[in-house]
Phi, psi and omega in degrees: 000129178284134181255148180284150168290105186301336182296330178296332180287348178272355176285156174296155185299325183233134171291136188314304188285336174291321179294319178298317179299322179294317178295323178298314181298316180297319181295316182296320180297326181273341186228059185294341181268001183248149178266118177267131176259119184260106175240039188256285194295328178096025176282147181288157181237341177281147178292162176304145182292156183306321182294324179287323176297317178298323178296319177298319179296319178296318180295317179298322178295319178297320181284346181274354183244140185299320186282346179242000179289146171216155183264239182304135175279167172301144185299335179253013175096167183277147178294331182299326177279323179301320179299320180290323177299315178298317185291318189257333182264331188242320179302319177299339178264009181060039178250126179256122178229161176259154179306319185288353177273355180255128177240109181274133182220194183262343176191143177292331178302316180296314181295321179300322180282314188288332183297338179294342176301335185277354183250152176298152175284156178082012176288168180252127181236150177248124186233134179291149180224111010271157178195173182304133191299332186299329179301310182290308186300319182294329178279328173298316179300324180279349181075029182277161176275133188239127173248133180257146171224152181264307178252144184302333180295337182292337181302322185294343182258002180282123184273332180287145180296134178247129178277318182226132176250122178266125177234138177228114183216117358295144183290138169250107035249348195282338183082002180291142174256157175263119181301154184300317182294327177291319177299320178299318179296320181290322177297315177298321177298316181296319178296315182295319186260007178058047176255161172251151178247126170260110187251110180267109180244040182301334184249021184299331182291347182264357181296130180254336184271182183237357184271036179205191180237157173268335173226140180295340180284359170291343182260134182305139175074002181298329182293349177282336189222353191245137172249135184245133178248130178227151183227145173265002184302311182262323180300318182245003180071031187270024180302329179275344184242352167061116176195140180202178169206155179236137177255121174235103181300150179292345185275000184262132183230150168251169180234137175280172181294340177269011177072014174286139181274130183233133179291123177294325178300313180295321178296319181293323175298318178295321177298315179298317180299327184279315192253357192220136180261015176093161180286162177295131177299322179296317180293317179301314184290329176301314180284324177303319181291327176298312179296307192289341178259014180055046185251020179299337178299331179293322176293320180298323179297319178292319178298317179299323179299311181295322181291332174295321176299317179300314181297321178298316180293316181296317179299322179295310182295325176296322180294337179262007181057036176266122184293131180192208180302136177247305177271132186264107179222010179209169181277015183240152176243128186244115186234158175280137181292147180296137172053037178057030175295155170289164182299318181285327174298319179291326175304310182286330175298314179294322181291313185286325185268328186237356184055044179239130180258127176230193183240122178296132183296333181296339178291347179259002180135166183299326180286353176270354179299135181089004178236169186212139180249133172240150183254149173270005183277003176286177174285160178298320181297315179292323179298313179294321179293322178299316179297318179297319180296325184275345192307310190260003184240317185292000000 
């Protein structure tokens, strides 16, 4: 008789965003005559930029001809895209990486979860609270020991050995960034205590301030202990076509029980070869064309559009003296729930009174209880209408 992995039974009954989608569907079915404004999940609303569309067309043309057709891609992606990533994402930051340190995939969420396969079960990880659910859920599934911290500075005071430290900057959902000097302290801590850092910089393109980094490798010695996850989902609006990459420096090693040193980079490549058939050629070429035609400005235009939505929402909540996001470094707005409501009570309050869908903060962790996340990824028209609906009632 096959037995279940008992760790799956320790997960919450509903994945946060699946539950929101279910509530959305039920509301629409009951209120077909009403317009629901969805500022919850954080999916993009602007179309793909012209350069990426042109890249897809070029890729389709290549695949339509016998002499340029190719089948399965390399499990870690094509070098033609890796070269552009190095040239445009890292060289301007004076960061030197090798091609083999880049693993192109379909989503950073997948890599963040799958990389745990390379670690022994029962390790100890430190996870920020509140933060994106995949960090917690993937470790619950593995049966790992979990320590929570609220502010990144708290890591330095943890006395128990930590195998993996999860950092997300800008944080999803709060939008907080980790200052450069704090990151340096955490890197030094990781080196001293033989910990690894999983650094999620999926929203680095939305950073507006200067007191932080866009890549953790801007800080000396980070390549000794840090793995970086990046996504094109929000940066390039690739949620429908899926593309991401993970950086695993060649200098990072794990140890077997017999104390043999093993390259994490080599292990991750082996994992990719086993479980993954490589990224979509169409998606790769879409981003390659953005880079190679010097069209990153097109992505910036879309990002600026979304950030204008964020500013509109923040200015509104500030005018109502609602405590929330102050520094704008991410596409999300994080606010305190009205009248000390719980996050889910406020979810239904917003839905019933304003026909606005948001994300309950408790879905990101216990420290998110009493807070609520709204996204700037809606259309300008929906953002303005949402504000208008809330003006005289909230």
